[in-house]
C-alpha positions as CSV (number, residue, x, y, z in Angstrom):
1,M,18.6,-27.2,-22.3
2,L,14.8,-27.2,-22.1
3,C,14.9,-30.4,-20.1
4,L,17.3,-28.8,-17.6
5,V,15.0,-25.8,-17.2
6,A,11.9,-28.1,-16.7
7,W,13.8,-30.1,-14.1
8,R,14.7,-27.0,-12.2
9,L,11.1,-25.7,-12.2
10,L,9.9,-29.1,-11.0
11,W,12.5,-29.1,-8.2
12,F,11.5,-25.5,-7.2
13,R,7.8,-26.3,-7.0
14,E,8.5,-29.4,-4.9
15,D,10.8,-27.6,-2.6
16,M,8.3,-24.7,-2.2
17,G,5.6,-27.3,-1.6
18,K,7.6,-28.8,1.2
19,F,8.3,-25.4,2.7
20,Q,4.6,-24.4,2.6
21,S,3.6,-27.7,4.1
22,K,6.1,-27.1,7.0
23,F,4.8,-23.6,7.5
24,R,1.2,-24.7,7.7
25,K,2.1,-27.5,10.2
26,R,4.0,-25.0,12.3
27,S,1.1,-22.6,12.3
28,E,-1.4,-25.3,13.2
29,L,0.9,-26.5,16.0
30,Y,1.2,-23.0,17.3
31,R,-2.5,-22.5,17.4
32,A,-2.9,-25.8,19.2
33,S,-0.3,-24.9,21.8
34,E,-2.3,-21.8,22.5
35,G,-5.3,-24.0,23.5
36,E,-7.6,-22.1,21.2
37,K,-11.1,-23.6,20.7
38,A,-12.3,-25.0,17.4
39,D,-14.4,-22.8,15.1
40,S,-17.6,-22.3,17.2
41,A,-19.3,-20.8,14.2
42,L,-19.5,-24.3,12.7
43,D,-20.8,-25.8,16.0
44,S,-24.2,-27.4,15.3
45,Q,-25.4,-26.0,18.7
46,V,-25.0,-22.4,17.6
47,V,-28.4,-20.8,16.8
48,H,-28.6,-18.8,13.6
49,H,-31.0,-15.9,13.8
50,E,-32.2,-13.3,11.3
51,P,-29.1,-11.3,10.2
52,A,-28.9,-7.8,11.6
53,H,-26.9,-6.4,8.6
54,R,-26.1,-7.1,5.0
55,G,-22.3,-7.0,5.0
56,S,-19.7,-6.3,7.7
57,V,-20.7,-5.1,11.1
58,N,-18.3,-2.3,12.3
59,T,-19.7,-1.5,15.8
60,V,-22.1,-2.7,18.5
61,T,-23.2,-1.3,21.8
62,K,-25.7,-2.1,24.5
63,L,-29.1,-0.4,24.7
64,S,-30.8,-2.5,27.4
65,A,-30.6,-6.0,28.9
66,D,-32.2,-7.5,25.8
67,L,-31.4,-5.0,23.1
68,C,-28.2,-4.0,21.3
69,V,-27.5,-1.4,18.6
70,S,-25.2,-2.0,15.7
71,G,-23.9,-0.3,12.6
72,G,-22.2,-1.6,9.4
73,T,-21.2,-1.2,5.9
74,D,-24.9,-1.4,4.8
75,Q,-25.2,2.2,6.2
76,A,-28.0,0.9,8.6
77,V,-28.3,1.5,12.4
78,V,-30.1,-1.6,13.7
79,V,-31.8,-2.2,17.1
80,Y,-31.8,-5.9,17.7
81,D,-33.3,-8.2,20.4
82,W,-30.5,-10.6,20.7
83,K,-32.4,-12.9,23.1
84,Q,-35.3,-13.3,20.8
85,G,-33.3,-13.1,17.6
86,R,-35.2,-10.4,15.7
87,I,-34.7,-6.9,14.4
88,C,-36.8,-4.4,16.4
89,Q,-36.0,-1.3,14.4
90,S,-33.7,-0.2,11.5
91,F,-32.7,3.4,10.9
92,Q,-31.5,4.6,7.4
93,G,-30.1,8.1,7.2
94,H,-26.4,8.0,6.5
95,N,-25.0,7.7,3.0
96,R,-21.8,5.9,3.9
97,E,-21.0,3.1,6.3
98,I,-21.5,3.4,10.1
99,T,-18.3,3.7,12.2
100,K,-19.6,4.0,15.8
101,V,-22.9,3.8,17.7
102,V,-23.5,4.8,21.3
103,C,-26.6,5.0,23.5
104,Y,-27.5,7.1,26.5
105,P,-28.1,4.7,29.4
106,G,-31.7,4.5,30.6
107,S,-33.1,6.3,27.5
108,T,-34.2,5.5,24.0
109,W,-31.5,7.7,22.4
110,V,-29.1,6.3,19.9
111,F,-26.2,8.2,18.2
112,S,-24.5,7.0,15.1
113,A,-21.3,8.2,13.4
114,S,-20.4,7.6,9.8
115,R,-17.8,7.9,7.1
116,D,-20.1,10.5,5.6
117,K,-18.6,12.9,8.3
118,S,-21.9,13.3,10.2
119,V,-23.4,12.1,13.5
120,L,-27.2,11.4,13.7
121,M,-29.4,11.1,16.7
122,W,-32.3,8.7,16.8
123,D,-35.1,8.1,19.3
124,L,-36.8,4.7,19.3
125,N,-40.1,6.4,20.2
126,Q,-40.0,9.0,17.5
127,G,-40.2,7.2,14.2
128,D,-37.5,6.3,11.7
129,E,-36.1,9.7,11.0
130,P,-33.2,11.3,12.8
131,I,-34.3,13.8,15.5
132,Q,-30.9,15.6,15.4
133,E,-27.9,16.0,13.1
134,F,-24.4,17.1,14.1
135,C,-22.4,18.3,11.1
136,G,-19.0,20.0,11.1
137,H,-16.2,17.4,10.7
138,Q,-14.2,17.3,7.5
139,L,-13.4,13.6,7.6
140,V,-14.8,10.3,8.9
141,V,-16.0,10.5,12.5
142,N,-14.6,7.6,14.6
143,G,-15.1,8.9,18.2
144,L,-18.5,9.3,19.9
145,A,-19.4,9.7,23.6
146,V,-22.3,11.1,25.6
147,S,-21.8,13.0,28.8
148,P,-23.1,11.3,32.0
149,D,-25.8,14.0,32.4
150,G,-27.0,13.4,28.8
151,R,-26.6,17.1,27.8
152,K,-23.4,17.0,25.7
153,L,-22.0,14.9,22.9
154,C,-18.3,14.5,22.2
155,T,-17.1,13.6,18.7
156,G,-13.6,12.9,17.3
157,S,-12.5,12.6,13.7
158,R,-9.6,11.9,11.4
159,D,-9.6,15.6,10.6
160,N,-7.6,16.0,13.9
161,C,-10.6,17.7,15.6
162,M,-12.3,17.0,18.9
163,C,-15.7,18.7,19.1
164,L,-18.2,19.2,22.0
165,W,-21.9,19.6,21.0
166,D,-25.0,20.7,22.9
167,I,-27.4,17.8,22.2
168,E,-30.6,19.8,22.5
169,S,-29.6,22.5,19.9
170,A,-27.1,20.4,17.9
171,K,-24.7,23.4,18.2
172,C,-21.0,22.9,18.3
173,E,-19.9,24.6,21.4
174,Q,-16.2,23.7,21.4
175,R,-13.7,22.6,18.8
176,H,-10.0,21.8,19.2
177,N,-7.6,20.8,16.4
178,I,-4.3,19.1,17.3
179,S,-1.9,18.2,14.6
180,R,-1.8,14.5,13.7
181,N,-4.5,13.7,16.3
182,L,-6.4,11.3,14.0
183,V,-9.0,10.2,16.5
184,T,-9.8,6.5,16.7
185,H,-12.1,6.3,19.8
186,V,-13.6,8.5,22.5
187,C,-15.0,7.6,25.9
188,W,-16.4,9.7,28.7
189,V,-15.1,8.9,32.2
190,P,-18.2,7.9,34.3
191,G,-19.4,10.5,36.8
192,S,-16.7,13.0,35.6
193,S,-16.1,15.9,33.3
194,S,-13.1,14.0,31.8
195,I,-13.0,12.5,28.3
196,V,-10.4,10.0,27.1
197,Q,-9.5,9.6,23.4
198,T,-7.1,7.3,21.4
199,S,-5.4,8.3,18.2
200,E,-3.4,7.1,15.2
201,D,-0.5,9.2,16.5
202,K,-0.1,6.4,19.1
203,T,-1.1,8.8,21.9
204,I,-3.8,8.7,24.6
205,R,-5.2,12.1,25.7
206,V,-7.4,13.1,28.6
207,W,-9.6,16.1,28.1
208,D,-11.4,18.4,30.5
209,S,-14.8,18.9,28.9
210,R,-15.3,22.2,30.8
211,A,-12.2,24.0,29.6
212,W,-12.0,21.9,26.4
213,Q,-8.3,21.4,26.9
214,V,-6.0,18.4,27.2
215,T,-5.1,17.8,30.8
216,N,-2.9,14.7,30.4
217,T,-1.1,13.0,27.6
218,F,0.1,9.4,28.2
219,P,3.5,8.2,26.9
220,A,3.2,7.3,23.3
221,K,2.9,3.6,22.5
222,Q,4.8,1.8,19.8
223,Y,1.7,1.3,17.6
224,I,-1.6,3.1,16.8
225,Q,-4.1,3.0,19.6
226,T,-7.3,1.6,18.2
227,H,-9.8,1.7,21.1
228,C,-10.3,2.5,24.8
229,D,-12.6,1.9,27.7
230,V,-12.9,3.2,31.2
231,S,-13.9,1.1,34.3
232,D,-17.2,1.8,35.9
233,N,-15.5,3.3,39.0
234,G,-13.5,5.7,36.7
235,N,-10.2,4.5,38.1
236,Y,-8.8,2.5,35.2
237,L,-8.4,2.8,31.5
238,V,-7.7,0.0,29.0
239,S,-6.5,0.8,25.5
240,S,-5.7,-1.5,22.5
241,S,-2.9,-1.4,19.9
242,N,-2.7,-2.4,16.3
243,G,0.1,-4.6,15.0
244,F,0.9,-7.7,13.1
245,G,2.7,-11.0,13.6
246,G,2.3,-10.7,17.3
247,Q,4.2,-7.4,17.4
248,G,2.2,-4.7,19.1
249,C,-1.4,-6.3,19.2
250,E,-1.6,-5.8,23.0
251,A,-4.0,-4.1,25.3
252,T,-2.7,-1.9,28.1
253,L,-4.2,-1.2,31.5
254,W,-3.6,2.3,32.9
255,D,-4.3,3.9,36.2
256,L,-6.3,7.1,35.7
257,R,-5.5,8.3,39.2
258,Q,-1.9,8.4,38.2
259,P,-2.1,9.5,34.5
260,G,0.4,7.7,32.3
261,C,0.9,5.0,34.9
262,K,0.9,1.7,33.0
263,V,-0.3,-1.2,35.2
264,V,-0.1,-4.3,33.0
265,E,-0.2,-5.4,29.4
266,Y,-2.4,-8.1,27.9
267,R,-0.3,-9.9,25.2
268,G,-1.4,-12.9,23.1
269,H,-3.2,-11.7,20.0
270,L,-1.4,-12.2,16.7
271,Q,-2.9,-9.3,14.8
272,T,-4.4,-5.8,15.6
273,T,-6.4,-5.7,18.8
274,A,-9.4,-3.8,17.6
275,C,-11.4,-3.5,20.8
276,C,-11.0,-3.8,24.6
277,V,-13.6,-3.6,27.3
278,F,-14.0,-4.0,31.0
279,L,-16.5,-6.8,31.9
280,P,-19.1,-6.1,34.6
281,V,-18.5,-7.7,38.0
282,P,-20.9,-10.5,38.8
283,L,-23.8,-9.5,41.1
284,E,-22.4,-11.9,43.8
285,G,-19.1,-10.1,43.5
286,S,-17.1,-13.3,43.2
287,G,-14.2,-13.9,40.9
288,P,-11.5,-11.6,39.5
289,A,-12.1,-8.3,37.6
290,L,-12.0,-9.1,33.9
291,V,-11.0,-7.5,30.6
292,A,-12.1,-8.8,27.2
293,T,-10.4,-8.1,23.8
294,S,-11.2,-8.8,20.2
295,S,-8.7,-8.9,17.4
296,H,-8.2,-9.1,13.6
297,D,-6.9,-12.6,14.2
298,S,-10.5,-13.7,14.7
299,S,-10.2,-14.3,18.4
300,V,-11.8,-13.1,21.6
301,K,-9.7,-13.3,24.8
302,V,-10.7,-12.8,28.4
303,W,-8.0,-11.7,30.9
304,D,-7.6,-11.4,34.6
305,Q,-7.5,-7.6,34.9
306,N,-4.8,-7.4,37.5
307,S,-2.5,-10.3,36.7
308,A,-2.9,-10.2,32.9
309,V,-3.4,-14.0,32.8
310,C,-5.4,-15.1,29.8
311,L,-8.3,-17.0,31.2
312,A,-10.1,-18.0,28.0
313,T,-9.7,-17.8,24.2
314,L,-12.4,-18.2,21.6
315,S,-11.4,-18.4,17.9
316,L,-13.9,-17.8,15.2
317,H,-12.1,-19.0,12.1
318,G,-13.8,-17.6,9.0
319,A,-15.4,-14.7,10.9
320,G,-12.7,-12.3,9.7
321,P,-11.5,-9.4,11.9
322,L,-13.5,-9.1,15.1
323,V,-13.8,-5.4,15.4
324,S,-16.2,-4.5,18.3
325,L,-17.2,-6.0,21.7
326,V,-19.9,-5.0,24.2
327,P,-20.8,-6.8,27.4
328,S,-24.5,-7.1,28.2
329,D,-23.8,-8.4,31.7
330,A,-21.1,-10.4,33.5
331,S,-21.8,-13.5,31.5
332,N,-22.9,-12.3,28.0
333,V,-20.9,-10.4,25.4
334,L,-21.8,-9.4,21.9
335,C,-19.1,-9.4,19.2
336,A,-19.1,-7.8,15.8
337,S,-17.3,-9.3,12.8
338,F,-16.4,-8.5,9.2
339,N,-17.6,-11.8,7.7
340,S,-20.2,-13.4,9.8
341,G,-22.3,-10.7,11.5
342,L,-22.9,-10.5,15.2
343,H,-22.2,-13.2,17.8
344,H,-23.6,-13.8,21.2
345,V,-20.8,-15.1,23.4
346,E,-21.3,-16.6,26.8
347,L,-18.7,-16.8,29.6
348,L,-18.9,-19.7,31.9
349,Q,-17.1,-20.5,35.1
350,A,-16.0,-24.2,35.0
351,S,-17.7,-26.3,37.7
352,G,-15.7,-28.3,40.2
353,N,-12.6,-26.1,40.2
354,S,-11.9,-23.1,42.4
355,S,-8.2,-22.6,41.9
356,G,-8.7,-19.3,40.2
357,G,-6.6,-20.4,37.2
358,A,-7.1,-20.4,33.5
359,S,-9.1,-23.6,33.6
360,D,-11.8,-21.9,35.6
361,M,-13.4,-20.2,32.6
362,D,-15.0,-21.3,29.4
363,I,-16.2,-19.2,26.5
364,R,-18.6,-20.3,23.7
365,V,-20.8,-18.9,21.0
366,L,-24.6,-19.4,21.6
367,S,-26.0,-17.6,18.6
368,R,-25.2,-15.7,15.5
369,F,-27.2,-12.9,13.9
């Protein structure tokens, strides 16, 4: 009897081993068929700079051509010169991890949101202490955006509230609670009084900051909307979805001039698409308009905005979920990861080919910090 049991256990292990082997081979074959690049983090040509954070990096944004601002689980807000590879300034004021950071263009202002339910304002020219504090949310703050004129701050939280603040006085001027509106991201439409926000209720809402009312609600997607970005001309919105196993995981392009009008979808990630951004148009104005996405599947993808063709894929195996992207210019993008800090990613047009196809672009990691 014992011999029979032992024989069956041996057969089961061998059979499972064959199954697992087949599963791994199929996964590897699938990745190869996607044309994904090898782990660039292991490339000997990648320069490793002083790390910006101890632990995971949750968010990154652009401050200037050379400087970025990031926040992470170490509760620090870090100003980093990514071209020189050094920390310029580090702010400590939150008592829980940082969820979002934003900067006001052309200024030295930095705003940081945290799981401690607060938002702090910093000025690079006024020391290491926050110059303003915005308190009033009951849960983690995930949405953060500054008005084009630099006078107002919009915040959104998992407490279902969207708030509008006067930056100079730190006074909350408007508050609106919508049931199940667990805010995931907020962005201000350039040159407009409109604000766009995504939510865990799978809905995208457009707000009028003057009346503090929702003016448009887009058709609900199938999955939670994780992030959004608005094009520089204010005409288009891109949002990203969570998901798993290739279900969901897409980014969607919307026409803000026809609210709720879906233009195209960008499909190809295998796990949650955590971030989506419009890439700046090159100064010479050549080439297609581009969108970039980052995912929990450890990949960054670049898409033709209008055709939804994937032009390039970069896989960072071992980096863990890639949670935040920000373009510095048309060729340089910064990417935040759970496991391996921040990455400077370069986009290159392949030489000797002008067909406009997928082979016309390459993407690589130049440095990690």
